[in-house]
Wavefront OBJ file of the C-alpha trace (Angstrom):
o trace
v 5.976 -13.923 1.942
v 4.616 -13.642 5.231
v 3.936 -10.204 6.566
v 4.457 -9.386 10.399
v 3.738 -6.276 12.271
v 4.619 -4.875 15.618
v 3.910 -1.805 17.563
v 7.123 -0.097 18.952
v 6.347 2.038 22.194
v 9.947 3.765 22.416
v 10.846 5.133 19.016
v 14.450 5.292 20.276
v 14.705 1.539 20.049
v 13.693 1.486 16.550
v 17.215 1.800 14.847
v 18.345 -1.181 17.163
v 15.272 -3.196 16.181
v 16.044 -2.411 12.555
v 19.702 -3.318 12.874
v 18.572 -6.732 14.504
v 16.347 -7.395 11.832
v 18.650 -6.744 8.969
v 21.270 -8.949 10.733
v 18.765 -11.571 11.020
v 18.482 -11.768 7.112
v 15.583 -9.141 6.389
v 16.212 -6.954 3.436
v 15.994 -3.333 3.953
v 13.238 -3.104 1.414
v 11.190 -5.656 3.136
v 10.654 -3.153 6.164
v 8.109 -0.355 6.172
v 7.732 2.111 9.043
v 4.721 4.223 9.837
v 4.710 6.840 12.474
v 1.976 9.135 13.207
v 4.441 12.147 13.911
v 7.385 12.052 11.292
v 9.318 14.733 13.096
v 11.334 11.875 14.878
v 14.969 12.241 13.860
v 15.346 8.492 14.386
v 13.217 8.119 11.158
v 15.675 10.032 8.883
v 17.684 6.986 7.894
v 14.932 4.323 7.913
v 12.569 3.137 5.433
v 9.163 4.886 5.733
v 6.084 3.436 4.147
v 5.653 4.045 0.471
v 2.779 6.371 -1.123
v 1.188 3.052 -2.066
v 1.034 1.814 1.517
v 0.272 4.874 3.213
v -2.594 6.419 0.878
v -5.496 4.473 -0.975
v -3.667 5.208 -4.260
v -3.592 1.603 -5.476
v -7.139 0.753 -4.957
v -8.176 4.202 -6.294
v -6.209 3.425 -9.688
v -7.938 -0.131 -9.987
v -11.473 1.406 -9.200
v -10.789 4.419 -11.574
v -9.595 2.284 -14.505
v -12.654 -0.241 -14.094
v -15.337 2.245 -13.861
v -13.683 4.602 -16.427
v -13.128 1.539 -18.764
v -16.805 0.374 -18.248
v -18.079 4.056 -18.897
v -15.906 4.501 -21.811
v -17.264 1.239 -23.530
v -21.013 2.294 -22.633
v -20.249 5.692 -24.240
v -18.686 3.776 -27.175
v -21.741 1.824 -27.769
v -24.067 4.827 -27.574
v -21.919 6.777 -30.177
v -22.344 3.821 -32.540
v -26.197 3.498 -31.821
v -27.003 7.030 -32.423
v -24.460 8.106 -34.925
v -24.377 6.441 -38.428
v -21.230 8.238 -39.618
v -18.859 5.754 -37.515
v -20.341 2.543 -38.814
v -17.024 1.474 -40.475
v -14.961 2.229 -37.438
v -17.383 0.605 -34.882
v -14.905 -1.646 -33.097
v -12.085 0.852 -32.989
v -14.612 3.493 -31.577
v -15.816 1.370 -28.769
v -12.281 0.007 -27.720
v -10.733 3.264 -28.320
v -13.259 4.964 -26.007
v -12.916 2.184 -23.510
v -9.105 2.612 -23.348
v -9.395 6.374 -22.888
v -12.082 5.838 -20.147
v -9.637 3.598 -18.222
v -6.762 6.018 -18.500
v -8.792 8.982 -17.558
v -10.618 7.095 -15.068
v -7.340 5.877 -13.217
v -5.735 9.513 -13.531
v -8.728 11.136 -12.165
v -9.203 8.668 -9.161
v -5.463 8.842 -8.382
v -5.636 12.516 -7.751
v -8.213 11.680 -5.105
v -6.660 8.557 -3.850
v -3.181 10.009 -2.857
v -4.885 12.261 -0.369
v -6.961 9.446 1.173
v -5.369 7.329 3.915
v -5.036 3.746 3.367
v -7.992 2.338 4.956
v -5.771 -0.677 6.441
v -4.051 1.697 8.698
v -7.232 2.929 10.412
v -6.779 0.019 13.157
v -3.563 1.647 13.916
v -4.749 5.148 14.144
v -4.978 5.171 17.900
v -1.293 3.946 18.198
v 0.041 6.159 15.505
v -1.743 9.294 17.226
v -0.162 8.502 20.624
v 3.278 8.805 18.961
v 3.920 5.042 18.722
v 5.685 3.438 15.688
v 4.522 0.636 13.528
v 7.070 -1.403 11.912
v 5.770 -3.796 8.953
v 8.263 -6.455 7.691
v 7.997 -9.229 4.936
v 9.733 -12.411 5.678
v 10.023 -15.755 4.053
v 8.193 -18.575 5.500
v 11.335 -20.422 5.961
v 12.939 -17.631 7.812
v 9.911 -16.607 9.842
v 10.568 -18.739 13.047
v 14.042 -17.504 13.112
v 13.102 -14.018 12.778
v 10.452 -14.073 15.411
v 12.783 -15.985 17.887
v 15.410 -13.161 17.398
v 13.027 -10.465 18.111
v 11.731 -12.464 21.282
v 15.214 -12.838 22.629
v 16.197 -9.159 22.176
v 13.115 -7.457 22.707
v 10.874 -9.731 24.867
v 8.267 -6.760 25.717
v 7.302 -6.575 21.911
v 4.435 -8.546 20.389
v 4.603 -9.543 16.973
v 1.360 -10.183 14.863
v 0.827 -11.567 11.532
v -1.025 -9.783 8.764
v -3.760 -11.667 7.033
v -5.782 -9.498 4.777
v -4.239 -5.856 5.260
v -3.179 -4.014 2.191
v 0.308 -3.871 2.594
v 1.717 -6.055 -0.158
v 2.598 -3.082 -2.406
v 6.286 -1.914 -2.140
l 1 2 3 4 5 6 7 8 9 10 11 12 13 14 15 16 17 18 19 20 21 22 23 24 25 26 27 28 29 30 31 32 33 34 35 36 37 38 39 40 41 42 43 44 45 46 47 48 49 50 51 52 53 54 55 56 57 58 59 60 61 62 63 64 65 66 67 68 69 70 71 72 73 74 75 76 77 78 79 80 81 82 83 84 85 86 87 88 89 90 91 92 93 94 95 96 97 98 99 100 101 102 103 104 105 106 107 108 109 110 111 112 113 114 115 116 117 118 119 120 121 122 123 124 125 126 127 128 129 130 131 132 133 134 135 136 137 138 139 140 141 142 143 144 145 146 147 148 149 150 151 152 153 154 155 156 157 158 159 160 161 162 163 164 165 166 167 168 169 170 171
């Protein structure tokens, strides 16, 4: 799936743009809308970005699980090294502490990750702060040109850009 985004300067046009996209074959769950000011009544019926895309939750979970798992394995090895009473359970202790560390690390880091904004959205911060709306959409490569032509035909003032490495693949 190719990912595209564009900035909408006039929020009142947003419902029409979403209708145009859905008529051209874009599924509603392929659209994500980010607005700096969510008090817009136009956004009530539209799909806003999920917690995974608006926050750093996905990366926090991964980092927490990795760091916690490694720390759990290290602690498991130290427990075996300095305690002779667990010798018969050595592999279970190491892997058990590693699994516990992964789960605990993911949980603890997710508590922080939900409150940290997605770093990929920082490049849009100025547009969001000025009240503009950013619409992200996922489109099949075979339909991409048709969707782009439809947008250019109906909304010639909108510039559509392609996403290369931003973290919006989470739905």
